[in-house]
C-alpha positions in Angstrom: -30.6 -127.3 -48.6 -30.0 -126.6 -45.8 -28.8 -122.6 -46.2 -32.1 -122.0 -46.9 -33.9 -123.5 -43.6 -31.3 -121.3 -41.9 -32.7 -118.1 -44.2 -36.6 -118.9 -43.2 -35.3 -119.9 -40.0 -33.4 -116.2 -39.5 -36.3 -114.4 -41.5 -38.9 -115.8 -39.1 -37.1 -113.7 -35.7 -38.8 -110.6 -35.1 -36.0 -108.7 -33.2 -32.9 -109.7 -36.1 -35.1 -108.9 -38.7 -36.3 -105.8 -37.2 -32.4 -105.0 -35.9 -31.4 -104.9 -39.7 -33.6 -102.8 -41.3 -32.9 -100.0 -38.6 -29.0 -101.4 -39.7 -30.2 -100.0 -42.9 -32.0 -97.1 -42.4 -29.1 -96.1 -39.9 -26.9 -96.7 -43.1 -29.3 -94.6 -45.1 -28.8 -92.3 -43.2 -25.0 -91.5 -43.2 -24.7 -91.9 -46.9 -27.2 -89.3 -47.0 -25.3 -86.9 -44.4 -21.3 -87.8 -46.0 -22.7 -87.1 -49.1 -24.0 -84.1 -48.5 -20.7 -82.5 -46.8 -18.3 -83.9 -49.6 -20.9 -81.5 -51.8 -19.8 -78.3 -50.2 -17.8 -75.8 -52.1 -15.2 -76.4 -49.3 -13.2 -72.9 -50.8 -16.4 -70.4 -49.4 -16.3 -72.0 -45.8 -14.9 -70.0 -43.1 -12.2 -71.1 -41.2 -14.5 -72.3 -38.1 -16.9 -73.7 -40.9 -13.8 -76.0 -42.3 -12.9 -77.0 -38.7 -16.0 -77.9 -37.9 -16.4 -80.0 -41.5 -13.0 -81.4 -41.7 -13.2 -82.4 -37.4 -17.0 -84.0 -38.5 -15.8 -86.0 -41.2 -13.0 -87.3 -40.2 -14.5 -88.1 -37.0 -17.3 -90.0 -39.0 -14.9 -92.0 -41.7 -12.6 -93.4 -38.2 -16.0 -94.4 -36.2 -17.2 -96.5 -39.4 -14.3 -97.8 -39.9 -14.5 -98.8 -36.0 -18.6 -100.4 -36.3 -16.2 -101.8 -39.4 -13.7 -103.1 -36.6 -16.5 -105.0 -34.4 -18.5 -106.4 -37.0 -15.4 -108.4 -38.5 -14.9 -109.1 -35.3 -11.6 -107.5 -34.0 -11.2 -105.4 -30.9 -10.8 -102.5 -31.3 -10.2 -100.8 -27.9 -5.9 -103.0 -29.1 -6.4 -101.2 -32.6 -4.9 -97.7 -33.8 -8.4 -96.4 -35.2 -9.0 -96.1 -30.5 -5.8 -93.6 -30.9 -6.2 -92.6 -33.8 -10.5 -91.5 -32.4 -8.7 -90.6 -28.6 -6.8 -87.3 -30.9 -9.5 -86.5 -33.5 -11.9 -86.0 -30.0 -9.3 -83.3 -28.0 -9.0 -81.6 -31.3 -12.5 -81.1 -30.7 -12.0 -80.1 -28.2 -9.1 -77.9 -28.5 -11.4 -76.3 -31.6 -14.4 -75.6 -29.0 -12.1 -74.0 -26.8 -11.0 -71.6 -29.6 -13.8 -70.9 -30.6 -15.5 -69.8 -27.0 -12.7 -67.6 -26.8 -13.4 -66.2 -29.8 -16.8 -65.8 -28.5 -15.4 -64.3 -25.2 -16.5 -61.0 -23.4 -14.4 -58.5 -23.7 -12.6 -56.1 -20.5 -12.5 -52.4 -21.4 -9.3 -51.8 -19.3 -9.1 -48.4 -19.4 -13.7 -48.2 -17.9 -12.0 -50.9 -15.6 -9.6 -48.5 -14.2 -12.6 -45.6 -13.8 -14.1 -48.2 -11.3 -11.6 -48.4 -9.6 -9.7 -45.4 -9.3 -13.3 -43.7 -8.2 -14.1 -46.9 -6.3 -11.1 -47.3 -4.0 -11.2 -44.3 -1.4 -7.2 -42.6 -0.1 -6.4 -40.3 2.4 -5.8 -37.4 -0.8 -8.8 -38.1 -1.9 -10.6 -37.0 1.8 -8.7 -33.4 1.6 -9.3 -33.1 -1.2 -13.2 -33.0 -1.0 -12.8 -31.4 2.3 -11.0 -29.1 0.6 -13.5 -28.7 -1.9 -16.3 -28.7 0.1 -14.3 -25.8 2.7 -15.1 -23.1 -0.5 -19.1 -23.5 -1.5 -19.8 -23.4 2.4 -17.1 -19.7 3.4 -19.7 -17.2 3.7 -18.8 -14.3 1.9 -20.0 -10.7 3.3 -21.1 -7.7 0.6 -20.0 -4.6 0.8 -21.9 -1.5 0.6 -22.4 -1.4 -3.1 -23.6 -5.3 -2.6 -19.7 -5.7 -3.9 -18.2 -9.1 -2.7 -15.5 -8.2 -0.1 -11.8 -10.2 -0.1 
């Protein structure tokens, strides 16, 4: 009889009832997410998608186990699950870096060399330019027939 009174008292606590409803909705959302991710054709995925899929599943399951330990009264920070979650997070960072490196812009080395060669000034360039400029600026003398004289 005392448990009925306790249950009725707990049902009167609106904050607790709201929190339990939110927890139930969150569990349903997690179930649908996991069902949708587990029902895909894994072999048809690209390598990047396989990595994302594996990391999502591993992180989700380990996070759920973390919550399970917390609800059971165990301190998960002293449990091996913390080390496993840290390992998964570092793997996620490595994967993110590798994917970013793949999409990084590439430098056309030959074009860069041409830009640099033309942008840098050397004394030889000055001599070559002044030498080239003297030829077109020479006065050309013509003879009586209109032919250029040498």
